[in-house]
C-alpha positions as CSV (number, residue, x, y, z in Angstrom):
1,M,-0.1,0.1,0.2
2,E,2.6,2.4,-0.4
3,D,1.3,4.1,-3.6
4,D,0.2,7.8,-3.4
5,A,1.3,6.8,0.7
6,T,1.9,10.8,1.1
7,H,-1.3,12.1,-0.6
8,P,-3.1,14.0,2.0
9,V,-6.5,11.5,1.3
10,M,-4.0,8.5,2.2
11,L,-2.3,9.9,5.3
12,A,-5.9,10.8,6.6
13,A,-7.3,7.7,5.9
14,A,-4.1,5.5,7.7
15,E,-4.8,8.1,10.4
16,G,-8.8,7.9,10.8
17,D,-8.7,11.5,10.4
18,L,-12.4,11.6,9.8
19,R,-12.3,15.6,10.0
20,A,-10.0,15.9,7.4
21,L,-11.6,13.0,5.3
22,K,-15.1,15.1,5.3
23,E,-13.0,17.8,4.0
24,M,-11.3,16.6,1.2
25,A,-14.2,15.0,0.3
26,A,-15.6,17.9,-1.1
27,V,-12.7,19.4,-2.8
28,V,-10.4,16.2,-3.9
29,E,-12.0,14.2,-7.2
30,K,-13.0,10.5,-7.0
31,E,-12.4,9.8,-10.6
32,G,-8.4,9.9,-9.9
33,G,-8.0,6.5,-7.6
34,V,-7.2,7.9,-4.4
35,W,-10.3,7.6,-2.9
36,N,-10.7,3.5,-4.1
37,R,-7.2,3.3,-2.8
38,A,-8.1,4.7,1.0
39,L,-11.2,2.8,1.2
40,M,-8.9,-0.6,0.7
41,L,-6.4,0.6,3.4
42,A,-9.2,1.1,5.9
43,A,-10.5,-1.9,4.6
44,M,-6.8,-3.3,5.5
45,D,-6.8,-1.3,9.0
46,G,-10.8,-2.5,10.4
47,R,-11.3,0.8,10.4
48,L,-15.2,1.0,9.8
49,D,-15.6,4.8,10.2
50,V,-13.4,5.7,7.4
51,C,-15.2,3.0,5.5
52,R,-18.3,4.8,6.0
53,L,-17.4,8.3,5.2
54,I,-15.7,6.9,1.7
55,V,-18.9,4.4,1.1
56,E,-21.5,6.7,2.2
57,D,-20.2,9.7,1.7
58,V,-17.4,10.1,-1.0
59,R,-19.8,7.3,-2.4
60,V,-16.6,4.9,-4.3
61,D,-18.1,1.9,-5.5
62,V,-17.5,-0.9,-3.4
63,N,-16.9,-3.1,-6.4
64,R,-14.1,-0.7,-7.9
65,P,-11.1,-3.0,-8.2
66,S,-7.9,-1.7,-7.4
67,E,-5.9,0.4,-10.3
68,G,-2.2,1.0,-10.6
69,P,1.0,-1.5,-9.4
70,P,0.2,-4.1,-7.3
71,L,-0.7,-4.0,-3.2
72,C,1.8,-5.5,-1.3
73,H,1.6,-6.7,2.2
74,S,2.6,-9.6,4.3
75,G,4.2,-11.2,1.4
76,W,1.3,-11.4,-0.8
77,C,0.9,-9.0,-4.2
78,M,-2.7,-8.2,-5.5
79,E,-3.5,-7.0,-8.4
80,G,-7.5,-6.3,-9.2
81,V,-8.9,-7.1,-6.1
82,T,-11.5,-5.5,-4.0
83,A,-12.1,-3.8,-0.8
84,V,-14.3,-6.6,0.9
85,L,-11.4,-9.4,-0.4
86,I,-8.5,-7.3,1.8
87,S,-11.1,-6.8,4.5
88,A,-11.5,-10.3,4.3
89,M,-7.6,-11.1,4.0
90,Y,-6.5,-8.6,6.9
91,G,-9.5,-6.4,8.4
92,T,-12.3,-7.2,10.8
93,P,-15.5,-9.0,10.8
94,E,-17.4,-5.8,11.1
95,T,-16.0,-3.6,7.9
96,T,-16.5,-7.1,6.0
97,R,-19.5,-7.1,7.2
98,Y,-20.2,-3.7,6.3
99,L,-19.1,-3.9,2.8
100,L,-21.1,-6.8,2.0
101,D,-24.0,-4.7,3.5
102,H,-23.7,-2.6,0.7
103,G,-23.3,-4.1,-2.4
104,A,-19.8,-5.6,-2.4
105,D,-19.2,-8.9,-4.3
106,P,-17.8,-11.1,-2.3
107,T,-17.0,-13.4,-5.7
108,A,-15.0,-10.8,-7.3
109,G,-11.6,-10.9,-6.1
110,G,-8.9,-10.3,-8.7
111,S,-5.7,-11.7,-8.7
112,M,-6.7,-13.3,-4.9
113,G,-9.7,-15.7,-6.4
114,S,-12.6,-14.9,-3.8
115,A,-13.0,-12.8,-0.6
116,L,-13.1,-16.6,1.1
117,H,-9.8,-17.4,-0.5
118,G,-8.5,-14.4,1.0
119,A,-9.7,-15.0,4.3
120,A,-8.3,-18.7,3.7
121,M,-4.7,-17.3,2.9
122,T,-4.3,-15.1,5.9
123,G,-6.0,-17.4,8.7
124,Q,-9.2,-15.2,9.0
125,S,-11.5,-17.8,10.2
126,E,-14.3,-15.6,11.4
127,N,-14.7,-14.0,8.0
128,A,-14.3,-16.9,6.5
129,E,-17.3,-18.1,8.7
130,L,-19.6,-14.1,7.7
131,L,-18.9,-15.2,4.1
132,L,-20.4,-18.4,4.3
133,S,-23.3,-17.2,6.3
134,R,-24.1,-15.2,3.5
135,G,-24.2,-17.6,1.2
136,M,-21.2,-18.4,-0.8
137,D,-20.2,-21.1,-2.1
138,V,-17.7,-23.0,0.5
139,D,-16.1,-24.9,-2.5
140,L,-16.2,-22.0,-5.1
141,F,-13.1,-23.0,-7.2
142,D,-10.9,-20.6,-8.3
143,S,-8.2,-21.6,-11.6
144,V,-4.8,-20.3,-9.7
145,H,-6.0,-21.4,-6.3
146,G,-8.3,-24.1,-6.4
147,T,-11.0,-23.8,-3.4
148,A,-10.6,-22.4,-0.4
149,L,-9.9,-25.5,1.4
150,H,-6.7,-26.0,-0.8
151,I,-5.4,-22.8,0.7
152,A,-6.3,-23.4,4.0
153,A,-4.8,-26.5,4.2
154,S,-1.6,-25.3,2.5
155,K,-1.1,-22.9,4.7
156,G,-2.0,-24.7,7.7
157,E,-4.9,-22.5,9.0
158,A,-6.4,-25.5,10.8
159,G,-9.1,-22.7,12.1
160,V,-10.3,-22.2,8.5
161,V,-10.4,-25.7,7.8
162,K,-12.4,-26.2,10.2
163,V,-15.0,-23.8,9.2
164,L,-15.5,-24.4,5.8
165,L,-15.7,-28.5,6.7
166,E,-18.3,-27.7,8.8
167,H,-20.4,-25.9,5.8
168,H,-19.3,-29.5,3.8
169,A,-16.7,-28.2,1.8
170,D,-14.9,-31.6,-0.3
171,P,-12.1,-32.6,1.3
172,N,-11.5,-34.8,-1.7
173,M,-11.5,-31.8,-4.7
174,L,-8.5,-32.7,-7.2
175,F,-6.6,-29.4,-8.0
176,N,-4.6,-29.4,-10.9
177,L,-2.5,-32.9,-11.2
178,H,-2.5,-33.9,-7.7
179,S,-3.2,-31.5,-5.2
180,K,-5.9,-32.3,-2.6
181,P,-6.5,-30.6,0.7
182,L,-4.7,-33.1,2.9
183,G,-1.9,-33.8,0.8
184,M,-1.2,-30.0,0.8
185,A,-1.8,-30.0,4.7
186,M,0.8,-33.0,5.1
187,Q,3.1,-30.7,2.9
188,K,3.0,-28.0,5.3
189,E,3.0,-30.7,8.2
190,S,-0.4,-29.5,9.9
191,W,-1.4,-32.2,12.0
192,E,-4.2,-30.5,13.0
193,C,-5.4,-30.2,9.2
194,M,-4.8,-33.2,8.6
195,R,-6.9,-34.5,11.8
196,L,-9.5,-32.6,10.5
197,L,-9.6,-33.3,6.6
198,I,-9.4,-37.5,7.4
199,K,-12.2,-37.1,10.2
200,A,-14.1,-35.0,7.0
201,G,-13.2,-38.2,4.9
202,A,-10.3,-37.3,3.0
203,D,-9.0,-40.1,1.0
204,V,-5.6,-41.3,2.5
205,N,-5.2,-43.7,-0.2
206,F,-5.1,-41.3,-2.9
207,I,-3.3,-41.9,-6.1
208,D,-1.8,-38.8,-7.3
209,Y,-0.9,-38.2,-11.5
210,I,2.4,-40.1,-11.2
211,G,1.6,-42.8,-9.2
212,V,2.5,-42.0,-5.6
213,T,0.6,-42.2,-2.7
214,Y,0.9,-40.1,0.7
215,L,2.2,-42.8,2.3
216,M,5.0,-42.9,0.0
217,V,5.2,-39.1,0.2
218,A,5.8,-39.5,3.7
219,A,7.9,-42.5,3.6
220,S,10.3,-40.4,1.5
221,S,10.8,-37.5,3.3
222,G,11.2,-39.3,6.7
223,L,7.7,-37.7,8.2
224,S,7.1,-40.3,10.7
225,D,4.4,-38.6,12.5
226,V,2.4,-38.1,9.3
227,V,3.3,-41.9,8.3
228,K,1.4,-43.0,12.0
229,C,-1.6,-40.5,11.1
230,L,-1.9,-42.3,7.8
231,L,-1.8,-45.8,8.9
232,D,-4.0,-44.8,12.1
233,A,-6.5,-43.6,9.4
234,G,-6.1,-47.1,7.6
235,A,-3.7,-46.1,4.3
236,N,-3.0,-49.2,2.6
237,A,1.0,-49.8,3.0
238,N,0.8,-52.5,0.2
239,T,0.1,-50.1,-3.0
240,P,3.1,-50.1,-5.3
241,D,4.4,-46.9,-7.2
242,A,5.1,-46.8,-10.9
243,F,8.4,-48.6,-9.9
244,G,6.9,-51.5,-8.2
245,R,7.9,-50.2,-4.7
246,T,5.8,-50.3,-1.6
247,A,6.4,-47.3,1.2
248,I,8.4,-50.1,3.3
249,Q,11.0,-49.9,0.6
250,I,10.6,-46.2,0.0
251,A,11.2,-45.6,3.4
252,A,14.4,-47.8,3.7
253,L,15.7,-46.3,0.5
254,N,15.7,-43.3,2.4
255,G,17.6,-44.9,5.6
256,R,14.6,-44.5,7.6
257,R,14.7,-47.7,10.4
258,D,11.8,-46.3,12.4
259,I,9.2,-45.7,9.4
260,V,10.2,-49.4,8.3
261,E,9.2,-50.6,11.8
262,M,5.6,-48.8,11.9
263,L,5.3,-50.5,8.1
264,F,6.6,-53.4,8.7
265,P,3.4,-55.5,10.5
266,L,0.8,-53.7,7.5
267,T,3.2,-54.4,4.7
268,L,2.6,-58.0,3.0
269,P,5.7,-60.3,2.2
270,L,7.6,-59.3,-0.9
271,S,8.9,-62.2,-3.1
272,T,11.8,-59.7,-4.2
273,V,13.0,-60.0,-0.6
274,P,14.8,-62.7,0.5
275,V,14.8,-62.2,4.2
276,W,11.1,-60.7,5.0
277,S,12.0,-58.6,8.5
278,I,13.2,-55.2,9.3
279,D,16.9,-55.8,8.3
280,G,16.3,-58.1,5.7
281,I,14.6,-55.8,4.0
282,I,17.0,-52.4,4.9
283,S,20.2,-54.8,3.6
284,H,18.1,-56.2,0.6
285,V,17.6,-52.4,-0.7
286,K,21.1,-51.2,0.8
287,F,23.1,-54.0,-1.6
288,N,20.3,-54.3,-4.9
289,N,19.8,-50.5,-5.0
290,L,16.4,-50.0,-5.3
291,N,17.0,-46.6,-7.3
292,P,14.7,-46.6,-10.0
293,R,16.9,-44.8,-12.2
294,V,19.2,-47.4,-12.4
295,K,16.0,-49.7,-13.5
296,Q,14.6,-47.6,-16.0
297,P,16.1,-44.4,-16.8
298,L,14.7,-44.0,-20.6
299,E,11.2,-44.1,-19.3
300,L,12.0,-41.5,-16.2
301,D,13.4,-39.1,-18.0
302,E,10.9,-39.2,-20.7
303,K,8.5,-38.8,-18.0
304,I,10.6,-35.8,-16.7
305,A,10.6,-34.3,-20.4
306,K,7.3,-34.6,-20.7
307,L,6.1,-32.7,-17.0
308,K,9.1,-30.1,-17.8
309,L,7.3,-29.4,-21.4
310,E,3.7,-29.1,-20.0
311,A,5.3,-26.6,-17.2
312,T,6.8,-24.6,-19.7
313,E,3.5,-24.5,-21.9
314,A,1.7,-23.9,-19.0
315,F,4.1,-21.0,-17.4
316,R,3.4,-18.8,-21.2
317,R,-0.3,-18.9,-20.9
318,K,0.0,-17.5,-17.6
319,E,-1.1,-20.7,-15.7
320,Y,1.7,-20.1,-12.5
321,L,0.1,-22.6,-10.4
322,R,-0.7,-25.3,-12.6
323,A,3.0,-24.7,-14.3
324,A,4.4,-25.0,-10.5
325,E,2.3,-27.9,-9.7
326,L,3.7,-29.9,-13.1
327,Y,7.4,-28.7,-11.2
328,T,6.5,-30.8,-8.2
329,C,5.1,-33.7,-9.9
330,A,8.7,-33.7,-12.1
331,M,10.6,-33.4,-8.9
332,K,9.5,-36.3,-7.4
333,L,11.0,-38.2,-10.2
334,E,14.1,-36.1,-10.5
335,D,17.6,-37.5,-8.5
336,R,20.3,-36.2,-10.0
337,V,20.9,-32.5,-8.3
338,K,21.6,-30.4,-11.3
339,E,18.2,-31.1,-12.8
340,H,16.6,-30.5,-9.5
341,A,18.0,-27.8,-8.9
342,I,17.0,-26.0,-11.8
343,L,13.5,-27.5,-11.3
344,L,13.4,-25.7,-7.8
345,A,14.5,-22.4,-10.0
346,N,11.7,-22.5,-12.7
347,R,9.3,-22.9,-9.6
348,S,10.2,-20.6,-7.4
349,F,9.7,-18.2,-10.5
350,C,6.0,-19.1,-10.9
351,F,6.0,-18.3,-6.7
352,V,7.3,-14.9,-7.7
353,R,4.7,-14.8,-10.6
354,L,1.8,-15.8,-8.1
355,G,3.2,-13.2,-5.6
356,Q,4.1,-16.2,-2.7
357,G,7.1,-14.7,-1.8
358,E,8.0,-16.9,1.0
359,D,7.3,-20.2,-1.3
360,A,9.5,-18.1,-4.0
361,V,12.5,-17.8,-1.3
362,S,12.0,-21.2,0.1
363,D,12.6,-22.6,-3.1
364,A,15.2,-20.8,-4.7
365,T,17.9,-21.3,-1.4
366,K,16.8,-24.7,-1.8
367,C,18.2,-24.5,-5.0
368,T,21.4,-22.6,-4.0
369,R,22.2,-25.2,-1.3
370,F,22.1,-27.7,-4.5
371,R,24.1,-26.0,-6.7
372,P,26.4,-23.0,-5.0
373,Q,28.1,-21.9,-8.2
374,W,25.1,-21.6,-10.3
375,P,24.3,-17.8,-10.6
376,K,21.1,-18.0,-11.7
377,G,19.7,-19.6,-8.8
378,Y,20.8,-16.5,-6.6
379,Y,19.2,-14.3,-9.2
380,R,15.8,-16.2,-8.2
381,Q,16.6,-15.4,-4.6
382,G,17.0,-12.0,-5.3
383,A,13.7,-11.5,-7.2
384,A,12.4,-13.9,-4.7
385,Y,13.5,-11.2,-2.0
386,M,12.7,-8.0,-4.0
387,L,8.8,-9.4,-3.6
388,L,8.9,-9.4,0.0
389,K,10.1,-5.9,0.0
390,D,13.4,-7.5,1.5
391,Y,15.9,-5.2,-0.1
392,E,19.3,-5.8,1.7
393,K,18.7,-9.6,1.1
394,A,18.2,-9.2,-2.5
395,C,21.2,-7.5,-2.6
396,D,23.0,-9.7,-1.4
397,A,21.4,-12.8,-3.4
398,F,22.7,-10.6,-6.3
399,E,26.2,-9.9,-5.6
400,D,26.4,-13.4,-5.2
401,G,25.3,-14.6,-8.3
402,L,27.3,-11.5,-9.7
403,K,30.5,-13.2,-8.1
404,L,30.1,-16.2,-10.1
405,D,29.2,-14.6,-13.1
406,H,30.3,-10.8,-13.4
407,T,29.4,-10.2,-17.2
408,N,25.2,-11.0,-16.3
409,V,23.4,-8.4,-17.7
410,D,20.5,-9.5,-15.6
411,I,21.9,-9.7,-12.6
412,K,24.0,-6.7,-12.7
413,N,20.4,-4.8,-13.7
414,A,18.6,-6.1,-10.8
415,L,21.3,-5.5,-8.2
416,R,21.3,-2.0,-9.4
417,E,17.2,-2.0,-9.1
418,A,17.6,-4.0,-5.2
419,Q,20.3,-1.1,-4.4
420,E,17.9,2.0,-5.6
421,A,14.7,0.2,-3.4
422,L,17.4,-0.4,-0.5
423,K,18.3,2.9,-0.9
424,N,14.9,4.9,-1.4
425,A,13.7,2.7,1.4
426,G,16.3,4.6,4.0
427,C,15.4,7.5,2.8
428,A,11.5,6.7,3.5
429,E,12.3,5.6,7.1
430,K,14.3,8.8,7.6
């Protein structure tokens, strides 16, 4: 909300100065957009009195979308959003209720989906309850974000997940290729969200686009608590993946004896394992190298290449979340460090375009760990920090990239922009 920050209307709105706003209502034209942005600011801060003045005295259209540069707050950058969405994300139920009572359309949310999606993103359970009580479709689907339940589960917002499920949200709705709420909660390691979803009927035996189950993902990632949760809910330990491996073999392959011990009583003996015991399974995997890349590299490489191509095409169509999902699928199959780092860099860029700064930083940072001598990883990391307006860290990242490739024009320009932004931020603070 930095644009027009020094405009008298914006300053008065930020301070809640109703007298100044009333005086300016008679002389400041509303066509310029500053009143619209002032309404956004008031909705964000939960200033009901300011919202009332702007809507009733200035007569700003409550459904007028934001204009100009994206509105950035808490790692999210939003375009074409409405006041009720901003209020649902950051404001109070009172402000949200007022805007709804004055004709705000909660389904018009611009780049963020809808007001319900916005409430899910920031864990605003009271606002979510209010919107649903006004008749909003709990399973309203957005091609970029999925449903509100997908978002709440992916953020670990158990309060919102509870509200949505109480309003009969579908716990098994598929988003893009392989994303269901339970899998998203699992990746977030949100036990409470997982418990709520399983209780609501989430399918613990779902098999995704590339033949992977939740149990396999948890076994591969070493998430013993998730494995226990899934097994207690009836997950099938005997489902094989595309390479014929079950979860217990995957756990053994990743050196997770504790998970092998959990899975052993529920796994049927495999004819390929000579000695069916915990030690026998671990020894067999260790000495026979059950890495699928050794067994069928051509088939695997073709699968990864297809996913990468589909991701590239989705990105060109500006379907950034779908592209990110496709890169995620490819990463599940890719075990070459260099290629895995490239996929992380690409997914980080998708998250930047989606305005998801924290996720973008996380992927870019992992990328630099995998390939510390690759300049592009630091370039992506710097771009992610720019989105979060952490200009100092952005400068550091771009400088690290430039040390590796001092002729890179893109990194030079990005560093210059970051340094200028850091300088301007310092001046603004003074």
